[in-house]
C-alpha positions in Angstrom: -9.3 -47.5 173.4 -7.7 -48.1 176.8 -3.9 -48.0 176.6 -3.6 -51.6 177.9 -6.0 -53.0 175.3 -4.2 -51.1 172.5 -0.8 -52.6 173.5 -2.3 -56.1 173.6 -3.7 -55.8 170.0 -0.3 -54.4 168.8 1.5 -57.3 170.3 -0.7 -59.8 168.5 -0.2 -58.1 165.2 3.6 -58.0 165.6 3.7 -61.7 166.7 1.8 -62.7 163.6 4.3 -60.9 161.4 7.2 -62.6 163.1 5.6 -66.0 162.4 5.7 -65.7 158.7 3.1 -63.2 157.5 2.8 -62.1 153.9 5.5 -59.5 154.4 8.1 -62.0 155.7 11.3 -61.7 153.6 13.0 -64.5 155.5 11.1 -67.3 153.8 13.4 -69.5 151.5 13.0 -69.1 147.7 11.5 -71.9 145.7 14.2 -74.4 144.5 15.5 -74.0 140.9 14.6 -76.7 138.5 17.8 -78.1 137.1 18.3 -79.6 133.6 19.7 -83.1 134.1 19.8 -86.4 132.2 17.0 -87.6 134.5 14.8 -84.6 133.8 15.6 -83.9 130.1 15.3 -86.0 127.0 16.6 -83.2 124.8 19.6 -81.0 125.6 20.3 -78.3 128.2 20.7 -74.6 127.6 21.7 -73.4 131.1 19.0 -74.8 133.3 16.5 -75.0 130.5 15.6 -78.3 128.8 14.9 -77.8 125.0 14.1 -80.4 122.3 17.7 -80.6 121.0 16.7 -81.2 117.4 18.0 -78.1 115.6 21.3 -77.4 113.9 22.1 -74.6 116.4 21.1 -76.6 119.5 21.5 -80.3 119.1 21.7 -83.0 121.8 20.0 -85.6 123.8 19.8 -87.2 127.3 20.3 -83.9 129.1 23.8 -83.0 127.7 24.7 -79.4 126.9 23.4 -78.3 123.5 25.9 -78.2 120.6 25.9 -76.4 117.3 26.4 -78.6 114.3 29.2 -77.1 112.3 30.6 -77.5 108.8 29.0 -80.2 106.8 27.0 -81.6 109.7 23.4 -81.2 110.7 21.2 -82.3 113.6 19.7 -85.8 113.1 16.2 -85.1 114.5 15.6 -88.7 115.5 18.9 -89.3 117.2 19.3 -85.6 118.2 23.0 -85.8 117.4 25.2 -84.0 114.8 25.7 -86.1 111.7 27.0 -85.6 108.1 24.5 -83.6 106.1 24.0 -85.8 103.0 21.7 -83.2 101.5 24.5 -80.6 101.5 26.3 -79.4 98.4 30.0 -79.8 99.1 32.8 -77.5 97.8 36.1 -79.5 97.2 39.2 -77.3 97.3 42.8 -78.5 96.9 44.3 -76.4 99.7 48.0 -77.2 99.8 50.7 -79.7 98.8 54.3 -80.6 99.3 56.4 -81.7 96.4 59.8 -83.4 96.3 62.7 -81.0 95.6 63.5 -82.9 92.4 61.5 -84.9 89.9 61.8 -88.5 91.1 61.4 -89.8 87.6 64.9 -88.6 86.6 66.3 -87.0 89.8 66.6 -83.7 88.0 65.2 -80.3 88.8 61.6 -79.7 88.0 62.5 -76.8 85.8 65.7 -76.4 83.7 66.7 -73.2 85.6 66.5 -75.0 89.0 63.4 -73.0 90.0 60.4 -74.4 91.9 57.7 -76.3 89.9 54.7 -74.4 88.6 52.0 -76.4 90.2 48.4 -76.8 89.2 45.8 -79.3 90.5 43.2 -80.4 88.0 40.1 -81.6 89.8 37.4 -83.9 88.5 34.1 -84.1 90.5 31.2 -86.4 89.9 27.9 -84.9 88.7 24.3 -86.4 88.6 24.5 -86.4 84.8 27.5 -88.7 84.8 29.8 -86.2 83.0 32.5 -85.1 85.5 33.0 -81.4 86.3 36.6 -80.4 85.6 38.2 -77.4 87.3 41.8 -76.2 87.8 43.5 -74.3 90.6 45.7 -71.2 89.7 49.3 -71.9 88.9 51.6 -71.5 91.9 55.4 -71.7 91.6 56.5 -73.4 94.8 57.6 -76.7 96.4 54.8 -76.1 98.9 52.0 -74.5 96.9 48.7 -73.3 98.4 45.4 -72.5 96.8 42.1 -70.8 97.6 40.5 -71.1 94.2 39.7 -73.8 91.7 37.2 -75.7 93.7 34.4 -77.9 92.3 31.1 -78.8 94.0 29.0 -81.9 94.2 26.2 -83.3 96.4 27.5 -85.0 99.5 25.6 -88.2 98.8 27.1 -88.4 95.3 30.6 -87.9 96.7 30.1 -90.9 99.0 29.2 -93.1 96.0 31.7 -91.9 93.3 35.3 -90.8 93.7 36.9 -87.5 93.0 40.1 -87.4 90.8 43.0 -85.0 91.4 45.8 -84.6 88.8 48.8 -82.6 89.8 50.7 -80.9 87.0 53.9 -79.0 86.5 53.2 -76.3 84.0 56.0 -75.8 81.4 56.4 -73.7 78.3 56.2 -76.6 75.9 54.4 -79.4 77.7 52.7 -79.9 81.1 54.3 -82.7 83.1 52.0 -84.9 85.1 53.4 -85.2 88.6 50.8 -87.6 89.8 47.1 -88.6 89.7 44.9 -90.0 92.4 41.2 -91.1 92.7 39.7 -90.9 96.2 36.2 -91.9 97.4 35.3 -89.7 100.4 34.1 -91.2 103.7 31.6 -90.0 106.3 34.5 -89.3 108.6 36.2 -87.0 106.1 32.9 -85.2 105.5 32.5 -84.6 109.2 36.1 -83.5 109.6 35.9 -81.2 106.5 39.4 -82.2 105.3 41.1 -85.0 103.3 44.8 -85.8 103.7 46.3 -87.5 100.6 49.7 -88.4 99.3 51.2 -89.5 96.0 54.7 -90.7 96.8 57.4 -90.2 96.0 56.7 -86.9 94.2 54.0 -85.6 96.4 54.4 -86.5 100.1 51.2 -84.6 101.0 48.1 -83.1 99.4 45.4 -81.5 101.5 41.9 -81.0 100.3 39.3 -79.1 102.2 35.5 -79.8 102.2 33.1 -77.0 103.0 29.5 -76.2 102.4 29.1 -74.8 98.9 27.9 -71.2 98.7 
């Protein structure tokens, strides 16, 4: 091939490459598809839109997916976390604060001036109608705490029938009742997983935790 013709062909090939041939690395990448309220009816995991109807990834209208924790689950129609009414709930007296003296007679709880020996007796409703009765361990303190003595009941039943908590000061001869309270749980308390009660003046505070029963 004559030299002049060869150079002309080479120029055409190079010009075609400069104008966007298949080997052109300067071409812009395709735009990323973003997950937005306009493009997603479920929820967003990064830039990916997913249905948003599971406990681990719940949400709607293009919000970031959330995990439903504690006693909540994903409402598949609303695609939002809501109390799980099918759950079995463990009710645990967790801690209390008692007055320094027995308000009934303004004397020490025990004759030797020591802290009261506190037990919480818990009554939970059951489908049979016969309450389930449990007791926490005995703790000698004006601010007792417990991690045992729970009772369990279906969430739906706890929203229809109250629990009863009786606080006792355990003595050698007779157990003194410090106070008793009945409480009907609310949806808000189930969602929060905690109930704050009081039985004044003897018990300024009594905290009960609500967890998913094992």
